[in-house]
Biopython code that builds the backbone (N, CA, C, O; Angstrom):
import numpy as np
from Bio.PDB.StructureBuilder import StructureBuilder

atoms = [
    (1, "MET", "N", (-113.137, 5.157, 154.744)),
    (1, "MET", "CA", (-112.461, 6.961, 154.255)),
    (1, "MET", "C", (-113.631, 7.004, 153.114)),
    (1, "MET", "O", (-114.208, 8.092, 153.126)),
    (2, "LEU", "N", (-114.214, 5.926, 151.950)),
    (2, "LEU", "CA", (-114.730, 6.333, 151.097)),
    (2, "LEU", "C", (-116.173, 6.649, 151.434)),
    (2, "LEU", "O", (-116.894, 7.372, 150.747)),
    (3, "LYS", "N", (-116.555, 5.990, 152.649)),
    (3, "LYS", "CA", (-118.025, 5.929, 152.909)),
    (3, "LYS", "C", (-118.158, 7.369, 153.660)),
    (3, "LYS", "O", (-119.096, 8.045, 153.236)),
    (4, "PHE", "N", (-117.489, 7.879, 154.562)),
    (4, "PHE", "CA", (-117.122, 8.977, 154.929)),
    (4, "PHE", "C", (-117.359, 10.357, 153.729)),
    (4, "PHE", "O", (-118.007, 11.400, 153.815)),
    (5, "GLY", "N", (-116.544, 9.803, 152.688)),
    (5, "GLY", "CA", (-116.737, 10.912, 151.627)),
    (5, "GLY", "C", (-118.194, 10.908, 150.917)),
    (5, "GLY", "O", (-118.667, 11.993, 150.576)),
    (6, "VAL", "N", (-118.653, 10.144, 150.770)),
    (6, "VAL", "CA", (-120.109, 9.992, 150.226)),
    (6, "VAL", "C", (-120.887, 10.546, 151.045)),
    (6, "VAL", "O", (-121.753, 11.359, 150.722)),
    (7, "VAL", "N", (-120.662, 10.172, 152.150)),
    (7, "VAL", "CA", (-121.782, 11.059, 153.514)),
    (7, "VAL", "C", (-121.713, 12.633, 153.570)),
    (7, "VAL", "O", (-122.660, 13.395, 153.767)),
    (8, "ALA", "N", (-120.258, 12.992, 153.332)),
    (8, "ALA", "CA", (-119.841, 14.709, 153.306)),
    (8, "ALA", "C", (-120.593, 15.375, 151.708)),
    (8, "ALA", "O", (-121.011, 16.519, 151.530)),
    (9, "LEU", "N", (-120.577, 14.381, 150.848)),
    (9, "LEU", "CA", (-121.067, 14.900, 149.495)),
    (9, "LEU", "C", (-122.433, 15.196, 149.697)),
    (9, "LEU", "O", (-122.933, 16.319, 149.638)),
    (10, "VAL", "N", (-123.187, 13.810, 150.012)),
    (10, "VAL", "CA", (-124.622, 14.146, 150.118)),
    (10, "VAL", "C", (-124.781, 15.224, 151.207)),
    (10, "VAL", "O", (-125.408, 16.186, 150.764)),
    (11, "LEU", "N", (-124.410, 15.363, 152.488)),
    (11, "LEU", "CA", (-124.733, 16.544, 153.277)),
    (11, "LEU", "C", (-124.363, 17.998, 152.587)),
    (11, "LEU", "O", (-124.685, 19.097, 153.039)),
    (12, "ASN", "N", (-123.578, 17.731, 151.334)),
    (12, "ASN", "CA", (-122.988, 18.836, 150.651)),
    (12, "ASN", "C", (-124.455, 19.320, 149.986)),
    (12, "ASN", "O", (-125.017, 20.387, 150.230)),
    (13, "GLU", "N", (-124.860, 18.421, 149.220)),
    (13, "GLU", "CA", (-125.880, 18.511, 148.390)),
    (13, "GLU", "C", (-127.299, 19.037, 149.372)),
    (13, "GLU", "O", (-127.956, 20.025, 149.043)),
    (14, "VAL", "N", (-127.583, 18.304, 150.450)),
    (14, "VAL", "CA", (-128.950, 18.711, 151.209)),
    (14, "VAL", "C", (-128.244, 20.342, 151.832)),
    (14, "VAL", "O", (-129.132, 20.999, 152.377)),
    (15, "ARG", "N", (-127.138, 20.907, 151.834)),
    (15, "ARG", "CA", (-127.030, 22.249, 152.458)),
    (15, "ARG", "C", (-127.133, 23.033, 151.138)),
    (15, "ARG", "O", (-127.692, 24.119, 151.291)),
    (16, "GLY", "N", (-126.771, 22.786, 149.988)),
    (16, "GLY", "CA", (-127.053, 23.332, 149.066)),
    (16, "GLY", "C", (-128.855, 23.801, 148.808)),
    (16, "GLY", "O", (-129.333, 24.851, 148.379)),
    (17, "VAL", "N", (-129.416, 22.729, 149.201)),
    (17, "VAL", "CA", (-131.006, 22.720, 148.895)),
    (17, "VAL", "C", (-131.817, 23.616, 149.851)),
    (17, "VAL", "O", (-132.895, 24.169, 149.634)),
    (18, "VAL", "N", (-130.863, 23.635, 151.232)),
    (18, "VAL", "CA", (-131.386, 24.335, 152.353)),
    (18, "VAL", "C", (-131.139, 25.777, 152.181)),
    (18, "VAL", "O", (-131.803, 26.627, 152.773)),
    (19, "LEU", "N", (-130.176, 26.047, 151.363)),
    (19, "LEU", "CA", (-129.742, 27.380, 151.406)),
    (19, "LEU", "C", (-130.538, 27.846, 150.160)),
    (19, "LEU", "O", (-130.919, 28.981, 150.447)),
    (20, "ALA", "N", (-130.838, 27.629, 149.311)),
    (20, "ALA", "CA", (-131.600, 27.597, 148.142)),
    (20, "ALA", "C", (-133.043, 28.079, 148.308)),
    (20, "ALA", "O", (-133.519, 29.081, 147.775)),
    (21, "VAL", "N", (-133.739, 27.131, 149.211)),
    (21, "VAL", "CA", (-135.299, 27.608, 149.483)),
    (21, "VAL", "C", (-135.640, 28.952, 149.995)),
    (21, "VAL", "O", (-136.591, 29.640, 149.624)),
    (22, "PRO", "N", (-134.742, 29.256, 150.905)),
    (22, "PRO", "CA", (-135.020, 31.028, 151.307)),
    (22, "PRO", "C", (-135.092, 31.711, 150.131)),
    (22, "PRO", "O", (-136.104, 32.322, 149.785)),
    (23, "VAL", "N", (-133.885, 31.639, 149.361)),
    (23, "VAL", "CA", (-133.877, 32.629, 148.439)),
    (23, "VAL", "C", (-135.154, 32.619, 147.512)),
    (23, "VAL", "O", (-135.810, 33.560, 147.068)),
    (24, "ILE", "N", (-135.289, 31.338, 147.370)),
    (24, "ILE", "CA", (-136.763, 31.285, 146.096)),
    (24, "ILE", "C", (-137.734, 31.940, 146.670)),
    (24, "ILE", "O", (-138.379, 32.760, 146.017)),
    (25, "TYR", "N", (-138.001, 31.698, 147.965)),
    (25, "TYR", "CA", (-139.356, 32.210, 148.831)),
    (25, "TYR", "C", (-139.071, 33.719, 148.783)),
    (25, "TYR", "O", (-139.978, 34.538, 148.631)),
    (26, "ALA", "N", (-138.021, 33.994, 148.893)),
    (26, "ALA", "CA", (-138.253, 35.630, 148.756)),
    (26, "ALA", "C", (-138.109, 36.318, 147.555)),
    (26, "ALA", "O", (-138.142, 37.542, 147.429)),
    (27, "ILE", "N", (-137.930, 35.401, 146.581)),
    (27, "ILE", "CA", (-138.154, 36.034, 145.088)),
    (27, "ILE", "C", (-140.003, 35.945, 144.891)),
    (27, "ILE", "O", (-140.653, 36.747, 144.221)),
    (28, "TYR", "N", (-140.425, 35.075, 145.461)),
    (28, "TYR", "CA", (-141.930, 34.868, 145.147)),
    (28, "TYR", "C", (-142.117, 35.841, 146.153)),
    (28, "TYR", "O", (-142.877, 36.619, 145.575)),
    (29, "GLN", "N", (-141.916, 36.329, 147.326)),
    (29, "GLN", "CA", (-142.696, 37.239, 148.281)),
    (29, "GLN", "C", (-142.525, 38.627, 147.746)),
    (29, "GLN", "O", (-143.305, 39.518, 148.084)),
    (30, "SER", "N", (-141.585, 38.827, 146.967)),
    (30, "SER", "CA", (-141.298, 40.142, 146.757)),
    (30, "SER", "C", (-141.866, 40.572, 145.342)),
    (30, "SER", "O", (-141.704, 41.683, 144.838)),
    (31, "GLY", "N", (-142.554, 39.515, 144.788)),
    (31, "GLY", "CA", (-143.442, 39.808, 143.375)),
    (31, "GLY", "C", (-142.445, 39.677, 142.232)),
    (31, "GLY", "O", (-142.607, 40.273, 141.168)),
    (32, "GLY", "N", (-141.445, 38.906, 142.474)),
    (32, "GLY", "CA", (-140.603, 38.832, 141.183)),
    (32, "GLY", "C", (-139.981, 39.942, 140.208)),
    (32, "GLY", "O", (-139.805, 39.858, 138.992)),
    (33, "THR", "N", (-139.610, 41.338, 141.345)),
    (33, "THR", "CA", (-139.310, 42.325, 140.882)),
    (33, "THR", "C", (-137.776, 41.525, 140.177)),
    (33, "THR", "O", (-137.283, 40.442, 140.493)),
    (34, "LEU", "N", (-137.345, 42.448, 139.224)),
    (34, "LEU", "CA", (-136.256, 42.215, 138.510)),
    (34, "LEU", "C", (-134.969, 42.495, 139.258)),
    (34, "LEU", "O", (-133.883, 42.037, 138.901)),
    (35, "MET", "N", (-135.161, 43.328, 140.390)),
    (35, "MET", "CA", (-134.279, 43.436, 141.297)),
    (35, "MET", "C", (-134.050, 41.983, 142.451)),
    (35, "MET", "O", (-132.981, 41.507, 142.831)),
    (36, "ALA", "N", (-135.205, 41.622, 142.736)),
    (36, "ALA", "CA", (-135.178, 40.356, 143.394)),
    (36, "ALA", "C", (-134.596, 39.151, 143.022)),
    (36, "ALA", "O", (-133.947, 38.370, 143.718)),
    (37, "ILE", "N", (-134.986, 39.069, 141.508)),
    (37, "ILE", "CA", (-134.152, 38.133, 140.470)),
    (37, "ILE", "C", (-132.863, 38.087, 140.626)),
    (37, "ILE", "O", (-132.239, 37.108, 141.036)),
    (38, "TRP", "N", (-132.436, 39.078, 140.327)),
    (38, "TRP", "CA", (-130.967, 39.609, 140.098)),
    (38, "TRP", "C", (-130.352, 38.714, 141.221)),
    (38, "TRP", "O", (-129.753, 37.647, 141.082)),
    (39, "ILE", "N", (-130.699, 39.536, 142.600)),
    (39, "ILE", "CA", (-130.039, 39.251, 143.858)),
    (39, "ILE", "C", (-130.122, 37.691, 143.985)),
    (39, "ILE", "O", (-129.115, 36.993, 144.104)),
    (40, "GLY", "N", (-131.401, 37.198, 143.949)),
    (40, "GLY", "CA", (-131.732, 35.843, 143.729)),
    (40, "GLY", "C", (-130.692, 35.074, 143.012)),
    (40, "GLY", "O", (-129.851, 34.417, 143.624)),
    (41, "PHE", "N", (-130.732, 35.140, 141.862)),
    (41, "PHE", "CA", (-129.604, 34.515, 140.766)),
    (41, "PHE", "C", (-128.099, 34.427, 141.372)),
    (41, "PHE", "O", (-127.329, 33.469, 141.424)),
    (42, "CYS", "N", (-127.947, 35.862, 141.839)),
    (42, "CYS", "CA", (-126.262, 35.771, 142.122)),
    (42, "CYS", "C", (-126.495, 34.895, 143.419)),
    (42, "CYS", "O", (-125.755, 33.912, 143.366)),
    (43, "SER", "N", (-127.224, 34.910, 144.500)),
    (43, "SER", "CA", (-127.262, 33.957, 145.765)),
    (43, "SER", "C", (-127.291, 32.619, 145.000)),
    (43, "SER", "O", (-126.309, 31.910, 145.217)),
    (44, "LEU", "N", (-128.006, 32.238, 144.342)),
    (44, "LEU", "CA", (-128.437, 30.788, 143.780)),
    (44, "LEU", "C", (-126.893, 30.390, 143.146)),
    (44, "LEU", "O", (-126.333, 29.322, 143.392)),
    (45, "ALA", "N", (-126.347, 31.426, 142.318)),
    (45, "ALA", "CA", (-124.942, 30.942, 141.603)),
    (45, "ALA", "C", (-124.051, 30.650, 142.730)),
    (45, "ALA", "O", (-123.513, 29.544, 142.701)),
    (46, "GLY", "N", (-123.770, 31.482, 143.791)),
    (46, "GLY", "CA", (-123.060, 31.487, 144.755)),
    (46, "GLY", "C", (-123.020, 29.680, 145.512)),
    (46, "GLY", "O", (-122.031, 28.949, 145.567)),
    (47, "ILE", "N", (-124.322, 29.397, 145.970)),
    (47, "ILE", "CA", (-124.825, 28.146, 146.439)),
    (47, "ILE", "C", (-124.350, 26.917, 145.457)),
    (47, "ILE", "O", (-123.960, 25.778, 145.713)),
    (48, "ALA", "N", (-124.538, 27.591, 144.286)),
    (48, "ALA", "CA", (-124.079, 26.501, 143.483)),
    (48, "ALA", "C", (-122.816, 26.228, 143.323)),
    (48, "ALA", "O", (-122.456, 25.051, 143.360)),
    (49, "LEU", "N", (-122.033, 27.108, 143.146)),
    (49, "LEU", "CA", (-120.734, 27.109, 143.111)),
    (49, "LEU", "C", (-120.153, 26.233, 144.254)),
    (49, "LEU", "O", (-119.302, 25.384, 143.987)),
    (50, "SER", "N", (-120.625, 26.435, 145.604)),
    (50, "SER", "CA", (-120.275, 26.009, 146.740)),
    (50, "SER", "C", (-120.840, 24.256, 146.847)),
    (50, "SER", "O", (-120.398, 23.451, 147.666)),
    (51, "VAL", "N", (-121.719, 24.010, 145.984)),
    (51, "VAL", "CA", (-121.867, 22.643, 145.902)),
    (51, "VAL", "C", (-121.231, 21.847, 144.932)),
    (51, "VAL", "O", (-120.864, 20.682, 145.087)),
    (52, "ILE", "N", (-121.105, 22.655, 143.758)),
    (52, "ILE", "CA", (-119.996, 22.165, 142.362)),
    (52, "ILE", "C", (-118.806, 21.715, 142.361)),
    (52, "ILE", "O", (-118.364, 20.657, 141.913)),
    (53, "VAL", "N", (-118.056, 22.983, 143.141)),
    (53, "VAL", "CA", (-116.653, 23.061, 143.511)),
    (53, "VAL", "C", (-116.048, 21.805, 143.964)),
    (53, "VAL", "O", (-115.054, 21.288, 143.452)),
    (54, "PRO", "N", (-116.680, 21.374, 144.908)),
    (54, "PRO", "CA", (-116.325, 20.140, 145.776)),
    (54, "PRO", "C", (-116.464, 18.910, 145.000)),
    (54, "PRO", "O", (-115.644, 17.994, 145.056)),
    (55, "MET", "N", (-117.350, 18.904, 144.390)),
    (55, "MET", "CA", (-117.497, 17.808, 143.522)),
    (55, "MET", "C", (-116.776, 17.402, 142.262)),
    (55, "MET", "O", (-116.654, 16.271, 141.793)),
    (56, "ILE", "N", (-116.245, 18.753, 141.731)),
    (56, "ILE", "CA", (-115.096, 18.880, 140.670)),
    (56, "ILE", "C", (-113.762, 18.144, 141.254)),
    (56, "ILE", "O", (-113.142, 17.217, 140.733)),
    (57, "ALA", "N", (-113.466, 18.890, 142.616)),
    (57, "ALA", "CA", (-112.141, 18.531, 143.228)),
    (57, "ALA", "C", (-112.049, 17.224, 143.839)),
    (57, "ALA", "O", (-111.034, 16.538, 143.958)),
    (58, "MET", "N", (-113.249, 16.953, 144.219)),
    (58, "MET", "CA", (-113.260, 15.246, 144.297)),
    (58, "MET", "C", (-112.807, 14.407, 143.071)),
    (58, "MET", "O", (-112.079, 13.437, 143.283)),
    (59, "LYS", "N", (-113.205, 14.727, 141.739)),
    (59, "LYS", "CA", (-113.130, 13.865, 140.623)),
    (59, "LYS", "C", (-111.321, 14.362, 140.597)),
    (59, "LYS", "O", (-110.558, 13.426, 140.357)),
    (60, "GLN", "N", (-110.831, 15.404, 140.771)),
    (60, "GLN", "CA", (-109.515, 15.456, 140.369)),
    (60, "GLN", "C", (-108.725, 14.777, 140.939)),
    (60, "GLN", "O", (-107.726, 14.255, 140.445)),
    (61, "VAL", "N", (-109.261, 14.690, 142.529)),
    (61, "VAL", "CA", (-108.221, 13.680, 143.373)),
    (61, "VAL", "C", (-108.220, 12.614, 142.972)),
    (61, "VAL", "O", (-107.208, 12.080, 142.516)),
    (62, "GLN", "N", (-109.543, 11.965, 143.062)),
    (62, "GLN", "CA", (-109.788, 10.696, 142.667)),
    (62, "GLN", "C", (-108.826, 10.358, 141.259)),
    (62, "GLN", "O", (-108.150, 9.333, 141.172)),
    (63, "LYS", "N", (-108.889, 11.307, 140.288)),
    (63, "LYS", "CA", (-108.017, 10.846, 139.242)),
    (63, "LYS", "C", (-106.218, 10.747, 139.466)),
    (63, "LYS", "O", (-105.335, 10.027, 139.000)),
    (64, "ARG", "N", (-106.251, 11.480, 140.090)),
    (64, "ARG", "CA", (-104.485, 11.646, 140.870)),
    (64, "ARG", "C", (-104.310, 10.465, 141.369)),
    (64, "ARG", "O", (-103.286, 9.833, 141.112)),
    (65, "LEU", "N", (-105.583, 9.824, 142.410)),
    (65, "LEU", "CA", (-104.990, 8.777, 142.900)),
    (65, "LEU", "C", (-105.196, 7.713, 142.136)),
    (65, "LEU", "O", (-104.437, 6.784, 142.411)),
    (66, "ASP", "N", (-105.855, 7.536, 141.381)),
    (66, "ASP", "CA", (-106.015, 6.280, 140.475)),
    (66, "ASP", "C", (-105.161, 6.246, 139.803)),
    (66, "ASP", "O", (-105.028, 5.089, 139.405)),
    (67, "ARG", "N", (-103.713, 7.530, 139.006)),
    (67, "ARG", "CA", (-102.894, 7.433, 138.437)),
    (67, "ARG", "C", (-101.692, 6.910, 139.080)),
    (67, "ARG", "O", (-100.875, 6.128, 138.593)),
    (68, "ALA", "N", (-101.692, 7.475, 140.301)),
    (68, "ALA", "CA", (-100.608, 7.030, 141.220)),
    (68, "ALA", "C", (-100.711, 5.564, 141.566)),
    (68, "ALA", "O", (-99.677, 4.902, 141.660)),
    (69, "ASN", "N", (-101.783, 5.071, 141.742)),
    (69, "ASN", "CA", (-101.927, 3.466, 142.071)),
    (69, "ASN", "C", (-101.512, 2.627, 141.074)),
    (69, "ASN", "O", (-100.892, 1.573, 141.217)),
    (70, "ALA", "N", (-101.955, 3.248, 139.845)),
    (70, "ALA", "CA", (-101.629, 2.606, 138.465)),
    (70, "ALA", "C", (-100.232, 2.501, 138.215)),
    (70, "ALA", "O", (-99.846, 1.455, 137.693)),
    (71, "SER", "N", (-99.181, 3.620, 138.559)),
    (71, "SER", "CA", (-97.957, 3.478, 138.215)),
    (71, "SER", "C", (-97.278, 2.631, 139.619)),
    (71, "SER", "O", (-96.048, 2.687, 139.600)),
    (72, "ARG", "N", (-97.690, 2.078, 140.486)),
    (72, "ARG", "CA", (-97.010, 1.766, 141.719)),
    (72, "ARG", "C", (-97.431, 0.210, 141.573)),
    (72, "ARG", "O", (-96.838, -0.538, 142.350)),
    (73, "GLN", "N", (-98.442, -0.442, 140.622)),
    (73, "GLN", "CA", (-98.893, -1.634, 140.578)),
    (73, "GLN", "C", (-97.507, -2.172, 139.219)),
    (73, "GLN", "O", (-97.123, -1.507, 138.257)),
    (74, "PRO", "N", (-97.104, -3.419, 139.606)),
    (74, "PRO", "CA", (-96.024, -3.746, 138.383)),
    (74, "PRO", "C", (-96.834, -4.498, 137.374)),
    (74, "PRO", "O", (-97.809, -5.233, 137.531)),
    (75, "ALA", "N", (-96.107, -4.084, 136.169)),
    (75, "ALA", "CA", (-96.514, -4.375, 134.871)),
    (75, "ALA", "C", (-96.938, -5.992, 134.925)),
    (75, "ALA", "O", (-96.348, -6.802, 135.639)),
    (76, "LEU", "N", (-97.979, -6.300, 134.115)),
    (76, "LEU", "CA", (-97.829, -7.554, 133.756)),
    (76, "LEU", "C", (-97.047, -8.159, 133.047)),
    (76, "LEU", "O", (-96.858, -7.355, 132.134)),
    (77, "THR", "N", (-96.281, -9.286, 132.773)),
    (77, "THR", "CA", (-95.694, -9.787, 131.811)),
    (77, "THR", "C", (-95.565, -11.003, 131.238)),
    (77, "THR", "O", (-94.871, -11.745, 131.932)),
    (78, "PRO", "N", (-96.006, -11.552, 130.131)),
    (78, "PRO", "CA", (-96.143, -12.834, 129.741)),
    (78, "PRO", "C", (-94.853, -13.798, 130.112)),
    (78, "PRO", "O", (-93.782, -13.307, 130.470)),
    (79, "ARG", "N", (-95.029, -14.981, 130.009)),
    (79, "ARG", "CA", (-93.926, -15.622, 130.666)),
    (79, "ARG", "C", (-93.681, -16.650, 129.279)),
    (79, "ARG", "O", (-92.777, -17.485, 129.282)),
]
sb = StructureBuilder()
sb.init_structure("model")
sb.init_model(0)
sb.init_chain("A")
sb.init_seg("    ")
for serial, (resi, resn, name, xyz) in enumerate(atoms, 1):
    if name == "N":
        sb.init_residue(resn, " ", resi, " ")
    sb.init_atom(name, np.array(xyz, "f"), 0.0, 1.0, " ", f" {name:<3s}", serial, name[0])
structure = sb.get_structure()
């Protein structure tokens, strides 16, 4: 299951790059006007959020799983 998560994370990063390239190219083609830069910034911010939010969510889920597993393990007691 962990391997699937890593593959999904890598594919999510690749998807972000694929979505960002046309936006940057459009800004270049428009000559860098203020409106093009603003629209490009908004588009890139949306793409960044779609890439970053799953990473943050994954960390939160991992923390909860670690806490749940720690509470299930018996405490070591000295003899």
